[in-house]
N, C-alpha and C positions, 0 to 999 in steps of 0.2 A: 495308524497305531500313535497314538499321543505319547511323546517321552517324557518322563520325570525325572525333575532337575533334584540332584541328592544336595541335600542340606548336610556338608561333612563340619562335625563339630571338631575344631582342631584341639582344644585343650580341653584337659579332664576338668576343669572348672566348669566350662559352658557344656559338656557332655551332663553333668551332674546336675546342672540348671534347668536343662531341656528336661531331664528325668522328674525333677520338683515340680516344673511347670505345668507338667501333663498330668500329673497326681494331685494336681489341684482340682483337676473335673472331676477327679473319683469323690464325690460327695459321699458314698457311701463305704469307703474305706475296703474295698473289696478287690481292686484291680491287682491281680499277681503279677510276676514278672512277664510271662508272656503278653498279656494284654496291654502293658505298660511299651514291649517292646515293637508289637504290631502298630497300635496308636502312635507310637513315633516313626515307625516306618511308612505309615500312611501320611504323615506329615514330611517324608523327606527327609527323614533324620534318622540316620543307621549308627546305632550304639549295641555295642557287644553284649548279650544278657550278662555275661558276669559281671560289669560295670553297672550295671542296673540294679542287680544282686546287692552289689556293695554300697550302693547308694540309699536304696531302699533300708538296707539293715542298719548302716549308720545314721541315716535320719528318721528313721520310725521306730525301731527297735531300741537304740541304744537311749532314747531320749524317755524311753518308758520304765525301764528295769535295768538294773545290773546284768552283765554277760555271766552265765555259769560256763562250767567246764567243758562242757558239749558244744555251746553256741560260741565258744571262743576257738574251737576247733575245727567248726564248719566256718566261721570267718576266716580262718587262718590257709583251710584247704581252698576257699576260693579265691584268695588273694594267690596262693601259688599258682592255681591253674589260669589268673588271668594272666601272670607272666611269662606263661608259655605258650608260645604262639600256634604252636602245632596243634593243643587241644582245645576243645570246645566244650561249654558247660551247657 
């Protein structure tokens, strides 16, 4: 069996850039968190789903329109969950 070398991104900036780089290949804009996560994993880049959610949200949603109360609440929940190491999103 062939081993896969994992590319560990050490800083949050590197991880965010990896997400943005992979999204450049999403020409129709339909890749969700699961698909981005899988495509990064296929390249040996392991990033938590919660981090992918945050990057995608801030780089695509916030540039389009302001947040309403429910969306802000969702972002806060995601941020809090990402800070709790024993929980996963």
